[in-house]
C-alpha positions, 0 to 999 in steps of 0.5 A, a space after each residue: 210097433 203094435 206088431 212087436 208085442 203080439 195082439 193077443 198079449 196086448 188084449 190080455 194086458 188091456 183086460 187085466 188093466 180093466 179088471 184092476 181098475 174095477 177092483 180099485 174102484 171097489 171098497 177095500 173092506 167087503 162085509 157082504 158077499 160079492 156075487 162077482 167075486 164069489 163066482 170068480 173064486 168058485 170058477 178058479 181051477 186049482 192044480 192038484 185039487 183031488 176033490 175037483 172032479 168028484 164034486 162036479 160028478 156029485 153035483 151032476 148026479 144030484 141035479 139029475 136025481 132032483 130033476 127026475 123027482 120033479 118030473 115024477 
């Protein structure tokens, strides 16, 4: 019966249930910034986001220029 559903789909469902249980254990109202939640939100891909590519290019160039200044 385990092979009827697909092993990858079962793994995804187990991971989803694990994440839901972790969310259920957290308090409902969040007043302070939650680092895990912040990380998840920042790493979500958004379809049709025109700034997504530009922001990554900007931060890479900013990081490189900052490293050059530190090295000099």
